[in-house]
N, C-alpha and C positions, 0 to 999 in steps of 0.2 A: 378416870374421868377428869381429875384435877389437872393432869398434864394436857389433856385435850382443851380444857377451858383456858389454860395458860397460852396454848398455841392459838386458840381462837382470839384471845385478847390481842396477841401480836397482829393477827389478821385485821383487827380494827384499829391498828396503830396505837394501842393502849399500853403504856408502861405501868405495870401493876406494882404496887408496894405491898398489897395484901389481897388475898382472895378468900372469901368465906361464903358458906351456903345458907340460904334461908328457904322457906317453903315454896318460893316462886322461882328459884333458880340460884344463880351465883352473883354475888356482889363483889365488884372489883374496886378497891381503893386505888386510884390512879392519878396520873398527872392531869387528867381531865375531870377530876372529881369522882364521885361515886357513880359507877356504871353497872347496870344489871345485864348480865349475860344469860341467855336462855337457849335451849334447844327445842324449838316449837314442834308440835305434833303434826305429822303428816296426815294421819287419819282425820284429825279435826279439820284440816284444810279441805280434805275431800268432802266432808260433810257440809262445810260452809260453801263450797264452790261446786255447783252441780254440773259443770261442763266437762268434768274429768272422770274417767273410770278409776276405780280403786287401784288398778295396776299402775297408773301414772301419778302416783302420790307425790313424787318429787316435783314434777311440773306444777301440780296443783298448789303445793306448798310455796314454791318460789313466786308464783303469780299472786298468791294470796298475801304474802309478805309485801310484795311491791304495791298491791292495792292498799294495804294498811299504811304504808309509807306515804303514798300519794294523799290519802285522807289526812294524815297528820300534818303534811306540808300545807294542804288547803286550810286547815284549821289554824296553823301557826301564822299563815299569811293574813288570816282574818283577825288576828290578835287574841286567839283563844289558846289558853295554856294547855300543852300536851307534853307527854314524855317522848320526845323525838328520837328517831332511830339515829345511830351513828352510821356513817357510810364506811364500808370496809375498803381495804386496799384493792379489792377487786372492782371497786366503783359501784357497788350494789348495797342495798340496806340489809344484806345478809352475807355471811362468809361460809363458803363450802370448804370442809376439811375432811378428807378421807370418806366422802360420801355422806357425811353428816352436815346439817345446816345449823348455823348459829345466828342469833340476832342480838343486838346490843342497843340499849336505850339508857339515857341519863336517868339515874334513880332519883325519885322525888324525895326531897329532904324535909318538906313541911309536914304538918300534922294532917290527919284525916279530917275531912269536913264533918261537922256535927249534924247528924240527922235528927237530934233531939231538940235543936234550937230552931223554932219556926222561921226566924229572920234569916239565919244562915242557910236553912233548907231552901228558902225562896231564892237566895243567891245562886244556889246550885241549879235550881229550876231554870233561872235566867240563862245560865251558862249552857245548859243542855239545849234550850231553845235556840240559842245562837249557833250551837254546833249543828243542829238539824238544818238551820237556815243556810249555813255556810257551805255544806258539803253537797256536791252534785255528783251523781253516779250516772254513767252513760247507760242508756236504755238497753244496749245490746249485751251488757255484762250480766249474766244470769245469777246474780248473788241470791243467796238463800232468803226466802220470804217466810217469816215466822209462822204464818197460818197456812202454809202450803200443804201441810199434811192433815188438815182438818177433816177431810172426807175419810181418810184412812183411820183417824182417831175415832170418828163417829161410828164407822163400820165395826171397828174392834170392840168399842163399848157396847154396841147393840148385841153383838155376838156373845160377849161375855155375860151380859145381863140375862140373855135367853138361856145360856148354859146353867147359870146359877139357879134361875127360877125352875128349870126342869129337874134339877137334882133335889130341890126341896130341903137340902141339908146345908145350913149356913154356919160358917165360923163367925167369930166376933168381927173379924176383918171384913168378911162378906157382908155382914149386916151394915157396917159403917159405909162400905162401898155403895151398897144399894141406896142408902140414905142420901148420898150425895150425887148419885149417878144421873138422875133426871135433870137436876140443876146443871150438872156438868155438861150434858149433851146440849142443853139450851144455850149455855154460854159459849161453847165451842162454835155452834152454828152462827150465833150473832157476831162473834169475833171474826169468823171467816168472811161474813158479809161485809164487815167494815174494811178488812184488809183487801177485799176484791172490788171495792167501789171505784168508779171511773175517775179517779184523781190522777194527777201527774206523777206517776210512779218513778219517773226518771230522777226526781229530786229526793226520793225517800232514802233515808239512811238511819240505821240503828247501831248504837254502840253494843247493846245486848248484855252488858255486864255492869250496869250502873249501881254498884253497891259501895258501901262506905270505904272498903279497902282500895277502891279505884278512883276515889274523888278526894282531892287534897286541897287544903287551904294554903296557898303559898304565902307564908308569913313574911317573907322577905320582899314581897311585891304588893303591899297594901291589901293583903287578904284575897288576892286573885284566886279564883277556883281553877285548879289544874285537873284535867281528866287523863287517866292512865289506863293501860292494859286494853288495847284494841284487838286482842287475840281472837275475839268472836264477832267483831263488827261486820256489817254487811248491809245489804239492801233489805228494807222491811218498812212497815208502817211506823212512823214516828210515835204513834200513840202507845205502842207496846213499850218503848223506852220510858215514856212518861209514866205509864202504869207501873212498870217495874220499880221505878224510882219511888213512887208513892208507897208501894207495898213495903219497900225496905224502910221507909220512914216510919210506917206504922209498926214495924217490928222493933224499932229502936227503943231502948229503955233508958230513962223514962220517956214515954211517948207523949210529947207535947206537939201535936200535929198542927201544921198550918192548915187553915180552912181550905176546902177544895176550891171554893170560888177564888180565893187569893192565889192559889197555885195556877189555876187556868188563866186568870187575868195576867199574871206574871209571864206565863208561857206565851200567850198571844201578843203581849207587848214586844217580845223579842223575836217572835216568829209569826209575824202578821199574816203570812201566806198559809199558815195551818188552817185547814178547813174541815171541821167535823161537827157533828151534833153531839151535845153533851150526853144525850141518852145512849148514843153509840159508844161513847167513851166509858160510860158506866158499865156496859157489858164487858168491855176489855178489862176494866178494873176488877170485875168479879170473875174473870177468867181464872180458873183454879190451876195454875201452872204446876204447883207442887203436888196437888192432888193427882194430876195426870202422871207425874213422875213416880210417885210413891206406889200407886196402884199398878202401873206398868212394871215396875221393878218387882213387886210382890208376886204378881201372877206369872211373870216370865220365868220365875224360879220354881213354879209349880209346887209350892210348899203344902205339906199336909197339915200344918198347924201355923198359927199366927204368932210370931215372936212379939214380946211386949214392945220392942222398939218400933215395929210396924204399926201396932195399935196406937201408940202415943203419937206417931208421926201423922197418921191419917186423922186422928182426933184434933191434932193441932191445925191441920188443913181446914177442917170443918169450922173450927173456932175462928180461924183467921178470916174465913169467908163471912162469918157472922159479924165480925168486927168491921170488915169493909162495908157491909150493908149499912151499919150504923154511921160510918164515916160519910158515906154518900148521902144518907138521909139527913 
């Protein structure tokens, strides 16, 4: 793999002095500075881009990378800091080598933005609002909408609840699931209603991975916020991005959270076209993303017992939802 990475580096016209691996890919120390080289997932591209069948994964991947590149260039032109792609010797933001695809972006050298500092967090909110306002997605491009599978989720939850109630024998995990199930169904329904409202969806854009590891404070440029890792970006309701960001802030320790009113005021100031009712946003904030993932993972494996890790994870989900209610209140 190291020799392939070295060949890919040549394909991006990078002269490497050192190559080492981290959990996100490969970092090349080069004549162009630190560059991150990755081999992106074809299956993830197919999930993100509904216009392709699974058999055409390569086309889906290349189109998706081009989309990410266009988004980054729009943001850069608007003065928003991003980890821009390097253009390969093939004239594309990717390099094809023996059937494999590689991408390269300048690695961020600053420190991660602090989600424990309310003032710094509001700076991040301002940058996210500017990002949403700056990116326009063409209506005909069928990028993934986060709540598109809401009806499927609701049907699966209802079926699962009926099965459990019929058996009458509940594990500890089953009891915790039933405790949160009704609230879960209500939140999914409300969130889907917001995502399907008759607003101008052509301008909707979500980063979808706004966690601390992907938001940097560029210390060399007066503390400018830089957004990285657009590997799951696409079309969706901007409120999901904002809700995800707030949830990450609440998880940060020690949690000194900026008041919700200040967060929304900051967001509106930099994205004045954003149009939503605060009550609708509360439903999205309470949307139990992790609860959905944990329960789906547990029941898909058809376990005959509940491991302690699953118990602690679902208890954490229920506790996080209670904390969010306090924050909204």
